[in-house]
C-alpha positions as CSV (number, residue, x, y, z in Angstrom):
1,M,36.3,42.9,-22.0
2,D,36.4,41.7,-18.6
3,F,35.4,38.1,-17.5
4,V,32.6,38.4,-14.8
5,Y,32.4,35.3,-12.7
6,Q,30.5,34.9,-9.4
7,K,30.6,32.1,-6.9
8,Q,26.8,32.3,-6.3
9,A,24.5,32.4,-9.4
10,E,20.8,32.0,-9.8
11,K,19.2,28.6,-10.0
12,G,19.0,27.3,-13.6
13,K,22.2,29.5,-14.7
14,Q,24.8,27.9,-12.5
15,C,28.0,26.3,-13.6
16,Q,26.6,22.9,-12.9
17,D,23.9,23.5,-15.4
18,C,26.4,24.8,-18.1
19,Q,27.8,22.7,-20.9
20,S,31.3,24.0,-20.4
21,F,31.5,22.8,-16.6
22,T,33.4,19.6,-15.8
23,P,33.0,18.5,-12.2
24,K,35.8,17.1,-10.4
25,P,35.5,13.4,-9.7
26,E,36.4,13.7,-6.1
27,N,34.1,16.8,-5.3
28,A,31.0,17.3,-7.6
29,A,30.5,20.7,-5.9
30,A,33.8,22.0,-7.6
31,G,35.0,21.7,-11.2
32,T,36.6,23.4,-14.0
33,C,35.5,25.5,-17.0
34,F,37.9,26.1,-19.8
35,G,40.8,25.3,-17.4
36,K,39.6,27.6,-14.7
37,D,38.6,26.3,-11.1
38,V,35.0,27.0,-10.5
39,V,32.2,26.0,-8.0
40,A,29.1,24.2,-9.2
41,E,26.9,26.9,-7.9
42,G,28.8,29.7,-9.5
43,G,28.1,31.4,-12.8
44,C,29.4,33.7,-15.4
45,M,28.5,35.8,-18.5
46,F,29.4,32.9,-20.8
47,F,26.7,30.4,-19.5
48,K,25.2,28.1,-22.1
49,K,22.7,25.6,-20.8
50,K,23.5,21.9,-21.3
51,E,21.3,20.3,-23.9
52,E,18.6,17.7,-22.6
53,Q,19.8,14.2,-23.0
54,Q,17.1,11.8,-24.3
């Protein structure tokens, strides 16, 4: 199976909304996901929404 990643994803399904995304301290518009460099507005087929913190 091929990994599908895109640099622009639909709102609500972007990397920044995924529980696997870790933003970079020096640039919140970029980050990592499982060791791969990604952008906050990107997305992939393994998206899993962050759980709401109460």
